[in-house]
N, C-alpha and C positions, 0 to 999 in steps of 0.2 A: 539462130538456133544453136544451143550449146552442143558440142560434139559429145557423143556417148562415151563415158569412161571406158578405157580398155585395161587389160591386165598389164602389169609393170614388169619389164625385163630387168631382173636384178640378180639372177642366179649364175654363178661362175662354175667352172668344172669341179673345183674342190667341193663347193657347197652341194652341187648336183650329185656328186659321187657319194657324199655323206648321206644325202637324202635317200639314195637307193640302198646303200649299206644298212642304214637305220631301219628301213621298212622290212628288209629281208631278215635281218637279225631279230628284230622285235617280233616278227611273225613266226619265228621258228624255234631255234634251239633252246631258248629260255622256257618254252612252254611244252613242246611236243617230243623232246628226245625220249622221254619215258614212254609215251604212247607208241612210238615207233618200236622201241624195245619190247613192248608188250606183244606186238605182232611177230617181229623177226627174231626175238631172243638175242643170242650172241652175234647174230648176223645183221644187226641193225646198221652197222657201218656200211654193209653192202646196199641196204635200202637207201641210205643217203647218197651213195655213189650213183645208183640207178636213177634216183630223182634228179641229181645234178646233171647227168647226161641228157635226160629228158628235157629239163629246163634249158640246157645250153643251146640246143637246136633252135628253140623259139627265141632265146635271147639274141642270137645273131640275126635272126629274121627281123626282130624288132629294131635292131641297130640299123639295118639297111632301110627299113621303112621309115624310121624317124628322120633319116637324111632326105629321103624322097618327099616326105610330107610332114614338115615340122609344125604341126598344129595341135591344139588341145582337142580332146575327144579323138585321140589318135586311132584307136582300134576301129571306131565307127568310120572314120575317113579311109583307113586302109582297106576295109571291106568294101566301101563304096568304090574306091579306085580299082579294086580287083574284080568286082562282080557287076558294078553298075546297077545295083538293086537297092533302092532306098529302104525298102522294108527290111532287107537283110542287114543293112548298115545300122538301122535303128535298133534292131534286135541285138546286134553286137554291142552297141553302146550301152543298152539297158543291161545286158549281161555283165558288162564291166562294172556298172554301178552296183548291181546286185552282188557281184563278187567282192567289191570294196566294202559294202555295208555288212555283208555276212562275215567277212574277214575281220572287220573291226569288232563285231559282236563276239567273235572267237577270242580276240585279244582282251576284251573286257572281262571275259570269264577267266582268262589266264591271269589277269591282274588280281581278280578275286582270290585265286589259288595262292598267290604270293602274299597278298595282304593278310590272309588268315594266319600266316606265320606270326603276325603281330597282334591283330585284333579280330574278333568275330562279329563284325558289324553286319546288320541286315543286308542281304544280297541286293534286294531291290533298291535300297537307298544308295548303295555303292554304285550300282549300275547307272542309275539316273545321274548321280553326281559326276561320275567320270565322263559320261557322254556330254553333259553340259559344259564341262571344262574343255574337252577336246574341240567341240564346235566353236566355243568362244575364242580359243587360240587360233583356229583355222580362219575365223573371220577377221581377226586382229590385223593380219597382213602377211603376204607370202614371204617377204624377206625375214620378218620377225619369226614366223613359224618355222622356216627352214633353218635359221640360225639356232633356234631352240632345239630343233631336231638334230642338228649337227653336234651340239653339246651333249645331248643325250646319247648320240651314237658313240661319241668318245667314251662315255661312261659304259655303254654296252660292251665295247671292245675291251675296255679295262676289266670288266667283270669276267669276261671269257678268259682273258689272260691270267686273271687271278685263279680261276678254276684250274687252268692248265698248270699253273705253278704249284698249287697245293696238291694236285693229283699227279705230279711229275713222276712219282714212283712207278706209275702205270707204264710209262714209256720204257722204263728199265726192264719190265716184264715182257716187252714186245718180242724180243728174240726167242723166248721160251714159249710164250702163249699166243703168239701171232696166228698160229694155225687154227686156234679156236674161233677166230673171226672170219675164216674162209669157208664158204658153204659147200664147195665142191659141186657135184652134179645131182645132189639129192633133191628130187622133185618136191617133196614135202617142205623142205627148207626154202626152196625158191618160191613156193606159194606164199609162205610167211614173209619172205623178203619183198615180194611184189605188193602184198597188202601193206607192209610197212612203208614201202616206197610211195604208195598212194598218199599216206599221211605225211611222210617226209617231204613230198612234193610241195605241200603247203608251206613248208619252211623256206622254199626258194621263191615263193611268190613275192613280188615287190619290184623286180627290175623293170617290169612293164609299167609301173607307176611313173617312171621317169618321163616317158613320152608324153604324158598328159599334162605336164607343166611346160611343154615346149614353147608356148608363147610368153613364158616368163624367164626364159634362158637366154643369156648372152651367146651369140654365135651358135645357134642350136645345131646347125648341120655339122659342126666340128665337135661340139661338146656332148651332144646326146649319145652317139654311139660309144664314145670313150667312157662316159659315165656308166653305161649299161655293162660294159665288159669289166670295168674296174670293180663295180659292185658285186658282180657274180663271182669273179675270181677270189676276192677277199673273203666273201662269206662262205664259199665252198671250202676254202682252205681251213677256216675256223671250224666249220661243221665237221669236217673229217677228223680233225684233231680232237674236238670235244667228244664226238661219238666214240672214237677209239679209246680215249683214256677213261671215259665213263664206264665202258664195258669191262675194262681191265681192273678198275678199282672198286667196282660195285657189281651188282647182279642185275640182269634184265628185270627180275621180279621186283626188286627194290625200286628201280627206276620207274617201272610201270605203275607201281602203287602210290607214287608221290605226285601231288598236284604242283609241287615246286621242286622239280628234280635237282636243279643245280644248287639250290639252297640245302637240300638234303645231302648232296655230295659234300658240300663245304663243311657242314656240321659233322658228318661221318668221318671226314679225313682230319679235321683240326680239333674236334672236341669242343669247339667254341660255338656260341650262338651265331646263326648266319645273318646277323643284322646288316652288314655291309652288302653282301651279295644279294640279299633280299631287296634292299633299297635299289640297287643297280638293276635287278630284274624287273622291279616295278617301273623304273624309268624306261627300260628297254621295251616293255610291253606297251606302255603309253606312247612311246615314240613311234612304234610300228602302227599303232592305231591312229595317231595324229596324221601320219602321212597317207593312210588309207582314206581318211576323211577329206584331206586336200585333194587327192586323186579323184575320188568319186564326184566331188562337187565340180571339179574342172571338166569332167566328162559331161555332166548335165549342162554346164555353162556352154561348152563347145557345141553340143547338140541343139541347144536353144538358139545359139547364134547362127547355126546352119539352117534353122527353120524346121528341124526334124522333131523338136519338142516345143512346148509353149515358150514364146519369146521371153516371158517373165523370168525363166530360169537363167537367161543371159544377162540379167540386170546386175551391174557391178556397182558396189557402194562407192560414191564419189570420194570419200575420205580414205577408206582402207584399201580401195582398189581390189576388192575380193568379191566373188560371186555370192552375195548374201542369201538370196532366196534358195539357190541350189544347196548351199551349206546347211541351211535349216532343214531342208527336205531330207538330206542325207542323215542328219542327226536323228530325225524322227524314225527313219527306216532302221537305223542301227539299234535304237531303243526297242523297237518291235522284235527284231531277231534276238537280241540279247535276253529279253524277258521270256521268250518262247522256247528256245532250243538250247541243249547242253553243249559243252565245249567240243567233244569229239564229233558230234553230229554236225556242228557248224564247220569244223575243219574239213570233214569229208565233203560237205556240200560245197565249200569254197574250192576244193581241189576239182570236184566234178565240173563246176562252172568254168574254172580256169582252163581245164583241158579242152572243153568245148570251144572256148575263145581261141586258145592256141592253135587248135585244128583249123579254124577259120582263117586266122592270121597267116599261118604258114601256106595254106592253099591260096590265099590272096596274093602273097608275094610270088609264089610259083607262077600264077597266071600273069602277073604284072611283068616279071622278068621274061617269060616266054613271049609275051605280046610286044613289050616296049624295049627290051634289051636293057643295057645298063650304061649307055653312053652319057657322059656328063655327071654321073652319080659319083660322089666323092668317097663313099664307103660301099663296097660291093662284096657279097658273099657268094660262093659257088651255088649253082642251081640245086645241087644235091642237099644243101642245108635245109631249105624249106620243104623239099620232098621228104627227107627223113623226119623233119619236124612234124609234118602232117601225118605221116603214117605212124610214127611213134606215139604222138598225142592221141590220135583217134583210136589206135589199137589199145592203148592203155585205158582209155575211156570205156571202150567196149568190154575189156577184161573186167573192169569194176562193175559195170552194169550186169554182166552175165553172172559174176560172183554173187552180187546182191540177190539176183533172182533165184539162184541155186540155194542160197542161205534161207530164203523165205519159204521155198517149197521143197 
């Protein structure tokens, strides 16, 4: 009997770090900086900082859990280890898949916004075409997919550095106008900041994708936590700089009214057509979407292999060594969400699902550390990290639900 094909370990620390940086950047600053400014106004920088702190607690919890359990379908396995309830683990895994597919649908809409700078093609045609390309690349092979993602990540970083360069005059205004970015204790301002942070939080989603390629990583117990921390530090630094300079050289209204805010900034500051930055933005959005496709298909693969979902989802193509059935299913789900929901609704839904998942993951690590201790674990965070991660994620989730209900009634 032929042995069943398994996933191939080819990812090094640099590739894994680029993988994480690429999905965080592609999912965030290129698409949503204007939407955050629409809620928080001149205090949008504070929204990004609040979102970074909120994401940071969970990132460190993920880092320790990835060392304890370096498997695909990471979140589902973490919840199983923490609570011992198969139904809860299955729900956690399905939520991750839902988050990945909704997030990719969000990015497809972001791609549309930047593409319209060049051409006004029919939206449905573009959505279908982009999703077919993404799924095909994901099936092609993990090494090939991640190398392509790494190249696009370099382009993303280059695009952000280009924006920082053309907007450098904004940094010169910081000593005089820096106070405009500080909200003080105004309750109304903080309501806008927290609402903006809920959208900005979406921009930090991506570090958790790293754990779901654990079975394709060389030396995962060493490289997984390092890649998570590197990705979060690099992207947080870039976000803060971009948000700061955008607010100083433009206005929240201009940023909020643009579907391609960085392209708008480039044209406004240079007087030239934003051809280069638009191409880079398109690559960035596609990069984030590609990595979400890879992540969601690996979760379905891992859950199929665990026997929590139909075993057909764990079928690996013998040539490409990628989960073919799971990848095709993910593509179908992305198409459904992209055709049904608009960008901002998709981003909010992604953040809502992710906060639910982060609450579960932090609580799982809290229980595991309390029950099993940390002897023999090579990367350990203090117990207060998952405690604060649980209360901050669940508290922020509750705030959003209450605000939504108040808005409706």
